[in-house]
N, C-alpha and C positions, 0 to 999 in steps of 0.2 A: 664640155668636152671631157672625155675620160682618157686619162693618161696612166699607162701602166708602168710599174717599176719592178725590176727583178734584180736579185743579187745571185749570181751564179758562181759559187766558189768550188763547185764540184767539177767533175770531168766535163769538158766543154762540148761533148757530143750531143747533149740534149738541148742545146740552145734553140734549135729550130722548133722543137715541139713546145717548148715553153713560150716562145714568141707566138706560135699559133694559138696556144691556150689563152694568152692575153688578148689576142685578136678576137677569140670566140667570146670574150667577156665585153665586147664592144669598145675596146680601147683603140682610139684613133692614132695614138703614138705610144711607143714602148721604149723605155730607157732601161739599159741593163749594164750593171757594173760587174766586172769579172772578179773583183776581190773587194773586201770590206775596208781596205786601207784608203783608197782614194775617194770613193763616193762621189766622183765627178759627175756621173750620170744622174745621181739623185739630185745633186745641186742644179743640174740643167733641167731636170723634170720640174723641180720647184720653181725655177725661174720662168718656166713656160706657163705655169698655172695663172689663171685670172679668176675673177669672181665667178662663183657657181660651177667651177671645174671640180673634177674628182680625181684624186690620186688613188689608183687601184693597185693593191698588193695582194699576193696570194695568201700569205700567212705572216704573222709578226715574227715567228721564229726564222723562217726562211729569208726574211728581209734583213736579219742580222742586226736588229735595233735593240740596244740596251734601254734601260728605263730613262736615262737622261736624254738619249738620242730621240726616243719616242716622244718625250715631252717637248723637246725643241721642234720636232717635226710637226706636232699638233699645234704648237704656237705659231709656226710659220704659215701653216695652212689656214689657221684662224685669221691671221693678219691679212692674208690674201683673199679671204672670203671663200676659200675652197674647202673641200671635205676629204676625208680619208675613208676608203672602203676596203675592208679585209674580207676577201671572198670566202676563204676557208671557214671563217667564223660567222659569215653572213651578217656582218654589222657595218654600219656606216656612221661616221661622226656627224652626219647631217641630222640624225634623229636623236631625240632625248635618250631613248633606250640604248642606242649605240654609244653615246657619250658616257653614260653610266658604266657600261660594260668596259669601255676603254679605260676609264679611270680605275675600275677594279683591277684590270690587267696591269695597269701602271703601278698600282699599290703592291700587287703581288710581286712584280719584277723588282721594285725597290726593296722589298723585304728579302727577296732571295739574293740580291746583289749586295746586301749590307755585309760589310766585313765581319768575320767571326770575332775579331778582337775588339770590336766596338763596345763601348761601355753601355750597359742597359740604361734606358731612360729612368730618371728619378734617382739615380745614384747620387749619394751625397758627395760633394766635392770639397776640396780644401783640406785643412789639417784634421787629423783624427782628434776627437775630444780627449782632454786630459783625464777626465773622470767618466766612468761608465755609470749606468743607472744605479747599481748597488752602491757604488762609492758616493754618489750624490745623496742617496738615502742615509748613508752613514754620516756624511758631512752634516746633513740637516739635523739628525738626531744628536750629534755631538754639540752643535750650536744650541739646540733647545735645552740640553742639560746644563748649559752655562759655561762650557769650556771656552777658554780664550782663543781668539781667532788664530794667533800665531802658533799656538800649540796644536790646533787642529790641522793647520797647513803643514806643520813639520811632521805630524803623524802620518798624513796622507801623501807626503812627498811632492807637494806642489808649492808654488810661490804664493805669497800673501795676495798678490794681485789676482792670480787665478782663483784663489779661494773667495775673494770679494766678488769677482765676476759671477761665480756660481751662486754665491749668497744672494746677490742682486736678482739673478734669474729665479731663484727659489721664492724670494719675497714678492717678485712681480707675477708669479704664477706661470712663468715660462717653462719651468721644470716641475713636474709633480714629485713631491718628496714622499 
């Protein structure tokens, strides 16, 4: 069975033509929400789906689904053994190609919805290191020349514990000097 879903947040004069459009796509039942806040009709459409049914939507944009909502929808359809058909894109989640395309769309949506203030991946977290690379090189040279550890720590403005921690990292090869 093919079940259509519409989200009509525009002026409500075109409801009839959109319903006829869904019927022209061989939808036996059509559910339509008038705003994206309730989604009651989408819930009813999902509840009516059984195995091998297809949920038909015109376009992902006009369905008003964000990345998380689309992912939840696909998961619910998968649990029920149903599929999603997006008519405007000509794809179906029942085919391997359609699944790949939907995953690519989902990835694009996630990237576009990512907040601008989010930290980039791979960013070092935690405290800022006490010594930068040039200071570590200077520390290693001072110790090689035979300076006393307390004098080196005092000259660099770090505690003796910090100096020993960097000294151990240098000796273990954790920091290239």
